[in-house]
Structures are given as C-alpha cells and as structure tokens.
BALOBA-1460 file (C-alpha; in Angstrom, 3 decimals):
// residues 242
<rec num="1" residu="m" x="65.313" y="81.874" z="161.453"/>
<rec num="2" residu="k" x="68.809" y="83.352" z="160.194"/>
<rec num="3" residu="r" x="70.582" y="80.110" z="160.852"/>
<rec num="4" residu="r" x="67.774" y="78.163" z="158.627"/>
<rec num="5" residu="l" x="67.929" y="80.657" z="155.879"/>
<rec num="6" residu="a" x="71.708" y="80.553" z="155.778"/>
<rec num="7" residu="g" x="71.448" y="76.845" z="155.339"/>
<rec num="8" residu="a" x="68.962" y="76.914" z="152.719"/>
<rec num="9" residu="l" x="71.138" y="79.312" z="150.643"/>
<rec num="10" residu="l" x="74.074" y="77.295" z="151.157"/>
<rec num="11" residu="a" x="72.152" y="74.076" z="149.810"/>
<rec num="12" residu="a" x="70.865" y="75.930" z="146.947"/>
<rec num="13" residu="w" x="74.350" y="77.033" z="145.973"/>
<rec num="14" residu="w" x="75.743" y="73.609" z="146.217"/>
<rec num="15" residu="a" x="73.035" y="72.139" z="144.031"/>
<rec num="16" residu="a" x="73.981" y="74.877" z="141.321"/>
<rec num="17" residu="s" x="77.399" y="74.384" z="141.285"/>
<rec num="18" residu="p" x="78.850" y="71.913" z="138.348"/>
<rec num="19" residu="m" x="80.296" y="68.867" z="139.699"/>
<rec num="20" residu="p" x="84.336" y="68.115" z="139.144"/>
<rec num="21" residu="s" x="84.826" y="66.189" z="135.665"/>
<rec num="22" residu="s" x="86.181" y="63.213" z="137.782"/>
<rec num="23" residu="a" x="82.696" y="63.193" z="139.632"/>
<rec num="24" residu="q" x="80.293" y="63.998" z="137.051"/>
<rec num="25" residu="a" x="78.045" y="61.203" z="135.953"/>
<rec num="26" residu="p" x="77.980" y="60.036" z="132.456"/>
<rec num="27" residu="p" x="75.614" y="61.476" z="129.908"/>
<rec num="28" residu="t" x="72.362" y="59.388" z="129.435"/>
<rec num="29" residu="t" x="69.786" y="58.618" z="126.627"/>
<rec num="30" residu="t" x="66.095" y="59.644" z="127.326"/>
<rec num="31" residu="a" x="65.812" y="55.684" z="127.935"/>
<rec num="32" residu="g" x="68.341" y="55.861" z="130.857"/>
<rec num="33" residu="q" x="71.241" y="54.142" z="128.952"/>
<rec num="34" residu="p" x="74.528" y="55.767" z="128.753"/>
<rec num="35" residu="a" x="74.974" y="57.888" z="125.795"/>
<rec num="36" residu="v" x="77.706" y="57.127" z="123.203"/>
<rec num="37" residu="t" x="80.201" y="60.066" z="122.609"/>
<rec num="38" residu="a" x="80.811" y="61.398" z="119.008"/>
<rec num="39" residu="a" x="84.298" y="59.888" z="119.103"/>
<rec num="40" residu="e" x="82.986" y="56.322" z="119.849"/>
<rec num="41" residu="s" x="80.210" y="56.479" z="117.497"/>
<rec num="42" residu="v" x="82.330" y="57.037" z="114.611"/>
<rec num="43" residu="p" x="84.645" y="53.771" z="113.991"/>
<rec num="44" residu="a" x="88.007" y="54.218" z="112.286"/>
<rec num="45" residu="r" x="87.264" y="54.520" z="108.462"/>
<rec num="46" residu="p" x="88.376" y="50.949" z="106.641"/>
<rec num="47" residu="p" x="90.614" y="51.383" z="103.988"/>
<rec num="48" residu="r" x="88.765" y="51.519" z="100.394"/>
<rec num="49" residu="y" x="91.578" y="51.376" z="97.761"/>
<rec num="50" residu="e" x="94.326" y="49.000" z="97.038"/>
<rec num="51" residu="l" x="97.412" y="49.518" z="94.691"/>
<rec num="52" residu="a" x="99.249" y="46.281" z="93.604"/>
<rec num="53" residu="l" x="102.276" y="45.393" z="91.592"/>
<rec num="54" residu="g" x="104.233" y="42.342" z="90.914"/>
<rec num="55" residu="p" x="105.768" y="39.803" z="88.760"/>
<rec num="56" residu="a" x="103.783" y="36.840" z="87.095"/>
<rec num="57" residu="w" x="104.686" y="33.565" z="85.105"/>
<rec num="58" residu="l" x="102.424" y="32.584" z="82.184"/>
<rec num="59" residu="g" x="102.533" y="29.012" z="80.927"/>
<rec num="60" residu="g" x="102.662" y="27.966" z="77.502"/>
<rec num="61" residu="y" x="99.855" y="26.473" z="75.190"/>
<rec num="62" residu="d" x="100.308" y="24.401" z="71.919"/>
<rec num="63" residu="l" x="98.842" y="26.184" z="68.557"/>
<rec num="64" residu="g" x="98.480" y="23.413" z="66.428"/>
<rec num="65" residu="a" x="100.733" y="21.387" z="63.711"/>
<rec num="66" residu="r" x="100.369" y="22.076" z="59.901"/>
<rec num="67" residu="s" x="101.925" y="20.578" z="56.548"/>
<rec num="68" residu="a" x="103.171" y="22.259" z="54.036"/>
<rec num="69" residu="q" x="102.187" y="20.563" z="50.628"/>
<rec num="70" residu="l" x="102.752" y="20.787" z="46.962"/>
<rec num="71" residu="t" x="99.607" y="20.005" z="45.097"/>
<rec num="72" residu="g" x="99.819" y="17.199" z="42.822"/>
<rec num="73" residu="n" x="98.723" y="17.263" z="39.127"/>
<rec num="74" residu="l" x="95.765" y="15.377" z="37.735"/>
<rec num="75" residu="g" x="94.613" y="13.797" z="40.992"/>
<rec num="76" residu="q" x="97.942" y="12.678" z="41.975"/>
<rec num="77" residu="p" x="98.756" y="12.974" z="45.807"/>
<rec num="78" residu="g" x="100.606" y="15.981" z="46.779"/>
<rec num="79" residu="l" x="104.314" y="16.125" z="48.069"/>
<rec num="80" residu="v" x="104.645" y="17.049" z="51.885"/>
<rec num="81" residu="l" x="107.496" y="19.655" z="51.701"/>
<rec num="82" residu="f" x="107.982" y="20.002" z="55.514"/>
<rec num="83" residu="e" x="105.781" y="19.731" z="58.859"/>
<rec num="84" residu="t" x="105.356" y="22.659" z="61.421"/>
<rec num="85" residu="d" x="104.238" y="22.595" z="64.975"/>
<rec num="86" residu="t" x="103.745" y="25.943" z="66.592"/>
<rec num="87" residu="e" x="103.357" y="26.800" z="70.334"/>
<rec num="88" residu="m" x="103.022" y="29.925" z="72.266"/>
<rec num="89" residu="a" x="105.815" y="29.381" z="74.709"/>
<rec num="90" residu="g" x="105.605" y="30.504" z="78.539"/>
<rec num="91" residu="g" x="107.267" y="33.451" z="79.972"/>
<rec num="92" residu="f" x="107.327" y="36.138" z="82.436"/>
<rec num="93" residu="g" x="105.590" y="39.524" z="83.016"/>
<rec num="94" residu="l" x="104.496" y="42.253" z="85.026"/>
<rec num="95" residu="d" x="101.218" y="43.486" z="86.326"/>
<rec num="96" residu="a" x="99.538" y="46.153" z="88.136"/>
<rec num="97" residu="k" x="96.147" y="46.324" z="89.857"/>
<rec num="98" residu="l" x="93.986" y="48.923" z="91.312"/>
<rec num="99" residu="g" x="91.458" y="47.604" z="93.586"/>
<rec num="100" residu="y" x="88.127" y="49.096" z="95.331"/>
<rec num="101" residu="r" x="86.944" y="47.383" z="98.458"/>
<rec num="102" residu="l" x="83.084" y="46.787" z="98.114"/>
<rec num="103" residu="t" x="83.037" y="45.247" z="101.647"/>
<rec num="104" residu="p" x="85.280" y="43.881" z="103.964"/>
<rec num="105" residu="t" x="85.342" y="40.497" z="102.065"/>
<rec num="106" residu="l" x="84.571" y="41.559" z="98.341"/>
<rec num="107" residu="r" x="86.933" y="43.373" z="95.891"/>
<rec num="108" residu="l" x="86.356" y="44.826" z="92.750"/>
<rec num="109" residu="e" x="89.661" y="45.264" z="90.476"/>
<rec num="110" residu="a" x="90.897" y="46.465" z="87.405"/>
<rec num="111" residu="g" x="94.582" y="45.613" z="85.847"/>
<rec num="112" residu="l" x="96.893" y="46.044" z="83.288"/>
<rec num="113" residu="a" x="99.507" y="43.160" z="82.463"/>
<rec num="114" residu="y" x="102.497" y="42.894" z="80.104"/>
<rec num="115" residu="s" x="104.354" y="39.943" z="79.089"/>
<rec num="116" residu="r" x="106.939" y="38.863" z="76.434"/>
<rec num="117" residu="p" x="106.048" y="35.270" z="75.501"/>
<rec num="118" residu="e" x="107.587" y="33.553" z="72.336"/>
<rec num="119" residu="l" x="105.826" y="32.298" z="69.258"/>
<rec num="120" residu="r" x="108.091" y="29.353" z="68.428"/>
<rec num="121" residu="t" x="107.513" y="27.325" z="65.305"/>
<rec num="122" residu="s" x="109.389" y="24.015" z="64.814"/>
<rec num="123" residu="v" x="110.078" y="22.914" z="61.179"/>
<rec num="124" residu="s" x="110.915" y="19.095" z="60.598"/>
<rec num="125" residu="d" x="110.582" y="16.513" z="58.110"/>
<rec num="126" residu="d" x="112.107" y="18.390" z="55.127"/>
<rec num="127" residu="a" x="111.455" y="16.910" z="51.778"/>
<rec num="128" residu="e" x="115.032" y="17.678" z="50.676"/>
<rec num="129" residu="g" x="116.410" y="16.381" z="54.054"/>
<rec num="130" residu="a" x="117.206" y="19.792" z="55.728"/>
<rec num="131" residu="d" x="117.868" y="19.704" z="59.482"/>
<rec num="132" residu="a" x="115.047" y="20.547" z="61.784"/>
<rec num="133" residu="l" x="114.923" y="24.108" z="63.031"/>
<rec num="134" residu="v" x="112.900" y="26.350" z="65.525"/>
<rec num="135" residu="a" x="111.955" y="29.680" z="64.575"/>
<rec num="136" residu="v" x="111.525" y="32.088" z="67.437"/>
<rec num="137" residu="d" x="109.431" y="35.161" z="67.336"/>
<rec num="138" residu="p" x="108.954" y="37.441" z="70.535"/>
<rec num="139" residu="v" x="105.558" y="38.424" z="70.963"/>
<rec num="140" residu="s" x="104.593" y="41.851" z="73.098"/>
<rec num="141" residu="q" x="101.294" y="40.727" z="74.840"/>
<rec num="142" residu="y" x="98.929" y="43.508" z="76.813"/>
<rec num="143" residu="v" x="96.257" y="42.646" z="78.989"/>
<rec num="144" residu="v" x="93.603" y="44.929" z="80.439"/>
<rec num="145" residu="e" x="91.218" y="43.080" z="82.651"/>
<rec num="146" residu="g" x="88.674" y="43.477" z="85.303"/>
<rec num="147" residu="a" x="88.065" y="40.921" z="88.310"/>
<rec num="148" residu="l" x="86.213" y="40.019" z="91.251"/>
<rec num="149" residu="l" x="87.852" y="38.811" z="94.436"/>
<rec num="150" residu="a" x="85.806" y="36.965" z="97.492"/>
<rec num="151" residu="y" x="87.788" y="36.511" z="100.604"/>
<rec num="152" residu="v" x="86.903" y="33.779" z="102.810"/>
<rec num="153" residu="p" x="88.227" y="34.818" z="106.586"/>
<rec num="154" residu="r" x="86.744" y="31.878" z="108.246"/>
<rec num="155" residu="w" x="89.285" y="29.599" z="106.248"/>
<rec num="156" residu="q" x="92.221" y="31.803" z="107.425"/>
<rec num="157" residu="v" x="95.390" y="29.924" z="107.945"/>
<rec num="158" residu="g" x="97.983" y="31.715" z="110.135"/>
<rec num="159" residu="n" x="98.040" y="35.440" z="109.007"/>
<rec num="160" residu="g" x="96.826" y="34.090" z="105.482"/>
<rec num="161" residu="v" x="93.347" y="34.584" z="104.234"/>
<rec num="162" residu="p" x="92.221" y="32.817" z="101.099"/>
<rec num="163" residu="y" x="90.278" y="34.514" z="98.325"/>
<rec num="164" residu="a" x="88.808" y="33.397" z="94.960"/>
<rec num="165" residu="l" x="88.591" y="35.434" z="91.887"/>
<rec num="166" residu="a" x="87.244" y="35.481" z="88.171"/>
<rec num="167" residu="g" x="87.245" y="38.091" z="85.645"/>
<rec num="168" residu="a" x="87.721" y="39.013" z="81.857"/>
<rec num="169" residu="g" x="89.623" y="41.315" z="79.787"/>
<rec num="170" residu="y" x="90.892" y="42.577" z="76.386"/>
<rec num="171" residu="l" x="93.977" y="40.981" z="74.713"/>
<rec num="172" residu="r" x="96.356" y="42.779" z="72.461"/>
<rec num="173" residu="q" x="99.216" y="40.547" z="70.612"/>
<rec num="174" residu="v" x="101.835" y="42.236" z="68.714"/>
<rec num="175" residu="a" x="104.657" y="40.019" z="66.874"/>
<rec num="176" residu="s" x="107.306" y="40.247" z="63.975"/>
<rec num="177" residu="e" x="108.078" y="43.733" z="64.984"/>
<rec num="178" residu="g" x="104.579" y="44.889" z="64.464"/>
<rec num="179" residu="a" x="103.811" y="43.100" z="61.260"/>
<rec num="180" residu="a" x="101.448" y="40.841" z="62.856"/>
<rec num="181" residu="v" x="99.025" y="42.449" z="65.222"/>
<rec num="182" residu="d" x="95.668" y="40.818" z="66.679"/>
<rec num="183" residu="s" x="93.633" y="41.141" z="69.569"/>
<rec num="184" residu="g" x="90.970" y="38.894" z="71.401"/>
<rec num="185" residu="g" x="89.250" y="38.061" z="74.773"/>
<rec num="186" residu="v" x="90.776" y="36.473" z="77.856"/>
<rec num="187" residu="y" x="88.897" y="35.138" z="80.752"/>
<rec num="188" residu="h" x="90.280" y="33.585" z="84.057"/>
<rec num="189" residu="a" x="89.223" y="32.232" z="87.321"/>
<rec num="190" residu="g" x="91.200" y="30.901" z="90.356"/>
<rec num="191" residu="g" x="92.332" y="31.677" z="93.917"/>
<rec num="192" residu="g" x="95.010" y="32.547" z="96.258"/>
<rec num="193" residu="m" x="96.278" y="33.823" z="99.634"/>
<rec num="194" residu="a" x="96.747" y="37.161" z="101.068"/>
<rec num="195" residu="w" x="98.915" y="38.512" z="104.155"/>
<rec num="196" residu="e" x="98.161" y="41.894" z="105.468"/>
<rec num="197" residu="r" x="99.557" y="44.151" z="107.992"/>
<rec num="198" residu="a" x="98.455" y="47.527" z="109.518"/>
<rec num="199" residu="g" x="100.122" y="50.733" z="107.760"/>
<rec num="200" residu="a" x="102.511" y="52.662" z="110.080"/>
<rec num="201" residu="a" x="101.949" y="55.950" z="108.335"/>
<rec num="202" residu="s" x="98.898" y="58.239" z="108.420"/>
<rec num="203" residu="w" x="98.408" y="58.008" z="104.854"/>
<rec num="204" residu="l" x="98.805" y="54.031" z="104.709"/>
<rec num="205" residu="d" x="95.985" y="52.068" z="106.386"/>
<rec num="206" residu="a" x="97.290" y="48.611" z="105.610"/>
<rec num="207" residu="w" x="99.939" y="46.682" z="103.235"/>
<rec num="208" residu="g" x="100.441" y="43.106" z="102.418"/>
<rec num="209" residu="l" x="101.561" y="40.484" z="99.879"/>
<rec num="210" residu="r" x="99.166" y="38.297" z="97.733"/>
<rec num="211" residu="a" x="99.839" y="35.172" z="95.546"/>
<rec num="212" residu="d" x="97.364" y="33.479" z="93.205"/>
<rec num="213" residu="v" x="97.190" y="30.710" z="90.551"/>
<rec num="214" residu="r" x="94.871" y="31.152" z="87.668"/>
<rec num="215" residu="v" x="93.602" y="29.052" z="84.843"/>
<rec num="216" residu="n" x="93.167" y="31.396" z="81.732"/>
<rec num="217" residu="l" x="90.957" y="31.117" z="78.465"/>
<rec num="218" residu="r" x="91.843" y="32.891" z="75.289"/>
<rec num="219" residu="t" x="89.946" y="33.518" z="72.205"/>
<rec num="220" residu="g" x="91.375" y="35.213" z="69.299"/>
<rec num="221" residu="g" x="94.852" y="36.554" z="69.276"/>
<rec num="222" residu="i" x="97.773" y="35.466" z="67.217"/>
<rec num="223" residu="d" x="96.859" y="31.915" z="66.016"/>
<rec num="224" residu="i" x="96.871" y="29.527" z="63.004"/>
<rec num="225" residu="e" x="93.403" y="28.111" z="63.700"/>
<rec num="226" residu="d" x="90.401" y="29.571" z="65.285"/>
<rec num="227" residu="a" x="90.167" y="27.932" z="68.814"/>
<rec num="228" residu="t" x="90.193" y="28.541" z="72.371"/>
<rec num="229" residu="r" x="93.558" y="28.477" z="74.207"/>
<rec num="230" residu="v" x="94.208" y="27.515" z="77.881"/>
<rec num="231" residu="w" x="96.964" y="28.083" z="79.984"/>
<rec num="232" residu="p" x="97.943" y="28.468" z="83.582"/>
<rec num="233" residu="s" x="99.524" y="31.373" z="85.425"/>
<rec num="234" residu="l" x="101.093" y="32.397" z="88.713"/>
<rec num="235" residu="s" x="101.416" y="35.696" z="90.289"/>
<rec num="236" residu="a" x="102.705" y="37.316" z="93.695"/>
<rec num="237" residu="r" x="102.034" y="41.207" z="94.243"/>
<rec num="238" residu="f" x="103.007" y="43.791" z="96.896"/>
<rec num="239" residu="y" x="99.982" y="45.882" z="97.494"/>
<rec num="240" residu="v" x="99.240" y="49.158" z="99.698"/>
<rec num="241" residu="a" x="95.676" y="49.865" z="101.020"/>
<rec num="242" residu="f" x="94.411" y="53.380" z="101.803"/>
C-alpha cells in the first residue's frame, strides 16, 4: 500500500513539473495549428519615405520668329528692318524629390527643380546690312511639381526595376535680371529605371539610384506667342528610403 501511494505521488509531481524549454511542445491554437509568436506575426516595416537629389538636363525648344517692320504710308508695303528667331536653349539643373510609398509599387512624389536655361534671340537680315548677332539672356527657372510613379517588378532587368511616371506642376521664369517675370503650368510623362540596395544603418532602410527620361509640356511662361511648348529631359538621382 505504501509503495502504491509513493508511486502515485511521484507520478503527480512529474506531471505538474514544467518541461525543459528544449522539450516543450510548441504552442497551438484552438484549432490545433501551431501558434504564431508575436515576433513572427509582425513583419519588418518597409520604408515609407524617399528623399532624392540629382542633376537634370533639359532640352531646348523654339519660341518662333518675328519680323520688325516699318509701316508704309498710304497703303505702301512696309520695310522689313530685321528678322528675329527666338529659342529657349537647353541646359542643366538640379532637382530634389520627396516621395511617399503608397504601396510596394506606387510612389507619390513632390519635387522642386531649378535650372538656368538661356533665352537666345538671333537677329538677321538687317535692312542696313549690319552683321547678324545673337542676344543671350539667362533665365532662372523654378518648378514645383507632383508626380505618381508606378513600378513594374515583373519587367525587372538584373537589379534594375523599371517604372512609369506622370505629373504636373507650377512654372516660374525670371529673365533680364528680374525685369521679365512670367509663370505657367508644366506637365510631364515618361519612364525610367531604379536600382535599390538595403541600408546598412538602423535609420536607413534602403538607398539607390534612379534615372528617367521625360517629355515635358509647358503653357505660359516667357514666350513671344501664346503656344504650348514641348521639350525632352533626362535626370539621374541618388535617393535614400526610410
């Protein structure tokens, strides 16, 4: 009897004792499936913001031609004094972007760009035989814009992921040392490629390079007539994601 009682007490003590961590069975749900721990259920937070900075090249576009005429008297034809041909020459600039990652493939982006193109006016066919000349006036150009970028991972080439973009913004142009100021709207569409790497610091989730080509349309701004102007642009940027 004493042996049976001792055996029962030993069995009860063994059942109530906690199992070593190496031998404990994994926790289960009420359905009998292995439970997911808190660390496993919360994935690493993907980067939400991007900050980009880099140079850009802007192509030039024609602004049209004009004739300077001396009006004739009594219906007589006028005298052409000289001819002018004006263009906004291409140049380089700098732009900065702040982006927000809506989804893994969609970005909403705001940007500020500055460039220094030249307003060039060629004067020729002078009635008095003067030599042709080109008048050059530097233009300070500012653009504040927004854009939507859509990445296409299934078309990835090596480490590069292509994307398409489209957006619009506000244009401000200042020429002749502030004597000529005008504003307008700009619209663009294009595409590019991004190469991204994981960040090595705790505050840096990723970093990378982006390059894109755009077609730009402009309404308003400094011009000699009311017309829409079109020009290409190329840009390359270094960016960080956090």
